[in-house]
C-alpha positions as CSV (number, residue, x, y, z in Angstrom):
1,M,-16.3,-38.5,27.1
2,H,-19.7,-38.7,28.0
3,I,-22.3,-35.5,28.9
4,F,-24.3,-36.5,32.1
5,I,-27.6,-35.1,32.3
6,F,-30.9,-35.9,34.1
7,M,-33.7,-37.2,31.4
8,S,-36.8,-35.3,31.1
9,L,-38.7,-38.5,30.3
10,K,-42.4,-39.1,31.4
11,S,-42.2,-40.8,34.8
12,D,-44.2,-43.8,33.3
13,H,-41.3,-44.1,30.9
14,I,-38.7,-45.3,33.3
15,V,-38.7,-48.4,35.2
16,A,-36.5,-49.7,38.0
17,V,-35.6,-53.5,38.1
18,K,-33.5,-55.0,40.3
19,D,-32.0,-58.2,38.7
20,L,-32.2,-60.2,35.7
21,S,-35.4,-62.1,36.3
22,E,-37.3,-58.8,36.8
23,F,-35.6,-57.3,33.7
24,F,-37.1,-60.8,31.9
25,D,-40.2,-60.1,32.9
26,Y,-40.6,-56.4,32.1
27,V,-39.0,-56.7,28.7
28,E,-41.4,-59.4,27.8
29,S,-44.7,-57.7,29.4
30,H,-43.3,-54.3,27.3
31,N,-42.3,-55.5,24.0
32,V,-45.2,-54.5,21.6
33,L,-47.0,-50.9,20.8
34,A,-49.7,-50.9,19.1
35,D,-48.6,-48.7,16.2
36,S,-45.0,-50.4,16.3
37,D,-43.3,-52.3,13.8
38,L,-39.9,-53.0,15.7
39,T,-38.4,-52.7,19.0
40,L,-34.9,-51.5,19.4
41,Y,-32.8,-52.0,22.8
42,R,-29.5,-50.0,23.6
43,G,-27.3,-50.5,26.9
44,Q,-25.6,-47.7,28.6
45,A,-23.5,-48.0,31.9
46,D,-24.6,-44.9,33.5
47,S,-28.7,-44.2,33.3
48,K,-27.6,-40.4,33.1
49,W,-25.9,-41.0,29.8
50,I,-28.0,-39.2,26.8
51,L,-29.0,-41.0,23.5
52,E,-26.4,-39.3,21.1
53,P,-23.6,-40.3,18.9
54,R,-20.0,-40.5,20.0
55,I,-18.9,-37.7,17.4
56,S,-21.4,-35.2,18.9
57,R,-20.7,-36.4,22.5
58,T,-16.8,-35.5,21.7
59,L,-16.9,-32.5,19.3
60,E,-19.1,-30.0,20.3
61,Y,-18.5,-27.2,18.0
62,A,-19.9,-25.7,14.9
63,D,-17.9,-27.4,12.0
64,M,-18.5,-30.9,13.2
65,Q,-19.9,-31.9,10.0
66,K,-16.7,-30.7,8.2
67,T,-14.7,-32.9,10.8
68,E,-17.0,-35.8,10.3
69,A,-16.1,-35.8,6.9
70,E,-12.8,-35.3,7.0
71,I,-12.0,-38.3,9.1
72,L,-14.3,-40.6,7.3
73,R,-12.4,-39.4,4.1
74,E,-9.1,-40.4,6.0
75,F,-10.8,-43.6,7.3
76,T,-11.5,-44.6,3.5
77,R,-8.1,-43.3,2.2
78,L,-6.0,-45.3,4.7
79,G,-8.1,-48.1,5.3
80,R,-8.7,-48.9,1.5
81,S,-6.9,-52.0,1.4
82,M,-9.0,-53.4,4.7
83,I,-12.3,-52.4,3.5
84,P,-14.2,-54.1,1.1
85,L,-15.1,-52.8,-2.1
86,D,-18.9,-53.3,-2.1
87,V,-18.7,-51.1,1.3
88,L,-16.7,-48.4,-0.3
89,S,-19.2,-48.0,-3.2
90,N,-22.1,-47.4,-0.2
91,Q,-22.3,-44.8,2.4
92,W,-24.9,-46.3,4.5
93,D,-22.8,-49.5,4.7
94,L,-19.1,-47.4,4.9
95,L,-20.9,-45.6,7.8
96,A,-21.8,-48.7,9.9
97,F,-18.7,-50.3,9.0
98,A,-16.5,-47.5,10.3
99,Q,-18.8,-47.1,13.4
100,H,-18.3,-51.2,14.3
101,H,-14.2,-50.6,14.0
102,G,-14.5,-47.9,16.5
103,L,-14.9,-44.5,14.3
104,K,-16.8,-41.4,15.5
105,T,-19.5,-41.3,13.4
106,R,-23.1,-39.7,13.8
107,L,-24.8,-43.6,14.2
108,L,-25.9,-44.8,17.6
109,D,-25.7,-48.5,17.9
110,W,-28.8,-50.7,18.8
111,T,-29.9,-54.1,19.1
112,T,-33.0,-56.4,18.1
113,N,-31.9,-58.5,21.2
114,P,-32.5,-56.9,24.7
115,L,-30.1,-59.4,26.4
116,I,-27.4,-58.3,24.3
117,A,-28.0,-54.6,25.0
118,L,-28.2,-55.9,28.9
119,W,-24.9,-57.4,28.4
120,F,-23.3,-53.9,26.8
121,A,-24.6,-52.1,29.9
122,F,-22.7,-54.3,32.4
123,I,-19.7,-55.7,31.1
124,E,-17.4,-52.5,31.8
125,P,-16.7,-52.0,35.5
126,M,-17.6,-48.5,36.5
127,D,-18.2,-46.5,39.5
128,V,-21.8,-45.8,39.2
129,K,-24.9,-46.5,40.9
130,T,-27.3,-47.1,38.3
131,R,-27.1,-48.8,34.7
132,S,-29.6,-48.6,31.9
133,V,-31.5,-50.2,28.9
134,W,-33.4,-48.1,26.6
135,F,-35.6,-49.3,24.1
136,I,-37.8,-47.6,21.3
137,F,-40.7,-48.3,19.3
138,L,-40.5,-47.8,16.0
139,G,-43.2,-47.4,12.9
140,E,-42.4,-48.0,9.4
141,S,-42.1,-44.0,8.9
142,D,-39.2,-44.2,11.6
143,I,-37.1,-46.3,9.0
144,A,-34.7,-45.1,6.7
145,D,-34.7,-46.7,3.2
146,N,-30.9,-46.9,3.2
147,T,-30.9,-48.4,-0.5
148,H,-31.5,-44.8,-1.6
149,G,-30.4,-41.5,-0.8
150,S,-27.2,-40.5,1.6
151,P,-27.0,-40.7,5.5
152,F,-25.9,-37.2,5.3
153,E,-28.9,-35.9,3.6
154,Q,-31.8,-37.5,5.5
155,P,-34.5,-35.3,6.3
156,R,-34.5,-36.4,10.2
157,T,-33.2,-38.7,12.4
158,L,-34.0,-42.3,11.7
159,A,-33.0,-46.0,12.6
160,F,-31.6,-47.8,9.7
161,K,-31.0,-51.8,9.4
162,P,-27.2,-52.3,8.2
163,N,-26.1,-54.8,5.6
164,H,-24.0,-57.5,7.1
165,V,-20.9,-56.0,6.1
166,S,-19.0,-56.8,9.8
167,Q,-19.3,-60.0,11.5
168,R,-20.1,-58.2,14.7
169,I,-23.4,-56.4,13.2
170,T,-24.2,-60.0,12.8
171,A,-23.7,-61.0,16.3
172,Q,-25.2,-58.3,17.8
173,N,-28.3,-58.0,15.9
174,G,-27.1,-54.6,15.2
175,W,-29.1,-51.8,13.9
176,F,-28.4,-47.9,14.0
177,T,-30.0,-44.9,14.4
178,N,-28.7,-42.0,12.0
179,H,-28.7,-38.9,13.8
180,K,-29.2,-35.4,11.6
181,F,-27.1,-32.8,12.4
182,N,-29.0,-29.8,14.0
183,I,-27.0,-26.6,12.2
184,K,-28.5,-23.9,14.9
185,K,-27.0,-26.0,17.7
186,G,-24.0,-27.1,16.0
187,R,-24.4,-30.9,17.1
188,S,-26.3,-34.1,16.1
189,S,-29.9,-34.4,17.3
190,R,-30.7,-36.2,21.0
191,L,-33.1,-39.2,20.4
192,E,-35.1,-38.4,23.7
193,Y,-35.9,-34.9,23.3
194,L,-37.1,-35.1,19.6
195,S,-40.8,-35.0,19.3
196,T,-41.2,-37.8,16.8
197,F,-39.7,-40.5,19.2
198,K,-40.4,-38.9,23.0
199,E,-43.5,-40.8,23.2
200,K,-41.6,-44.0,22.0
201,I,-38.9,-44.2,24.3
202,Y,-38.3,-45.8,27.5
203,R,-35.7,-46.8,30.3
204,I,-35.2,-49.6,32.5
205,D,-33.1,-48.6,35.1
206,I,-30.6,-51.7,37.1
207,P,-28.4,-51.0,40.0
208,D,-24.6,-51.6,39.2
209,K,-24.8,-54.1,42.5
210,A,-26.3,-56.6,40.2
211,R,-23.4,-56.5,37.9
212,I,-21.8,-60.2,38.5
213,N,-24.9,-61.8,38.6
214,I,-26.4,-60.5,35.5
215,L,-23.2,-60.9,33.6
216,E,-23.2,-64.7,34.7
217,G,-26.9,-65.0,34.2
218,L,-26.0,-63.8,30.5
219,T,-23.2,-66.2,30.4
220,K,-25.7,-69.4,30.7
221,F,-27.8,-67.7,27.8
222,G,-24.8,-67.3,25.5
223,I,-24.3,-63.8,25.8
224,N,-20.7,-62.9,26.4
225,H,-17.4,-61.5,25.1
226,A,-17.0,-64.5,22.7
227,S,-20.6,-64.4,21.5
228,V,-20.8,-60.5,20.8
229,F,-17.6,-60.1,19.3
230,P,-16.5,-63.1,17.2
231,D,-13.3,-63.1,16.9
232,L,-9.9,-63.8,18.6
233,G,-10.1,-60.6,20.6
234,G,-13.9,-61.9,21.7
235,L,-12.9,-65.2,22.5
236,T,-9.7,-64.3,24.9
237,N,-11.9,-61.3,26.7
238,Y,-14.5,-64.0,27.4
239,L,-11.6,-66.5,28.5
240,N,-10.2,-63.7,30.6
241,W,-13.1,-62.6,32.3
242,R,-14.0,-66.5,33.2
243,T,-10.8,-66.6,35.2
244,K,-11.7,-63.8,37.5
């Protein structure tokens, strides 16, 4: 389930482009902010979707933290034989590993590659008018030191660079934002409404009607199911898509 809500971004933080060429041009001309050390991108299949982790979008009640702890504990217990030992011993790695295997967590996926973000925005056929790629400029103070402390006890929402505990993280140039739980609201923080990030977040809107042309263009650049998901499932999805 996704929550639909209109964004309150400043008008100059939202831009509309019509195709892959204009997307390239805009990203190329807006990939640096004076005080930023890093730019992250995230594709979303509907421009109305918020920047909130899936566990908060689907579990809207006060004991979300308890539920989060329970499902992660069960993931660890039942999947122990399939989870590498070094991942089990590191909470940051365990969260990233669980996220990339589909578990609902407090993490939100990002990438340093804008083309991968664009692919995720368009790969699923959906009845929408506009898709979007978000990007955020980050400074050193916005990035967690995931060698110390727990992801569940961070003072605020921060980005972190995961160890490559999954081939998918490597292939997708993956990063995450680790969303602090808002006790008063009973949910994770929404990135675009945080004062720390509000001035650093931008959104590119692209019409859904450009979907096929964009996906075909991305394939020419090597961005497809097989490269984004480097396993047999990704390969078969890519081959099936090619035959359409």
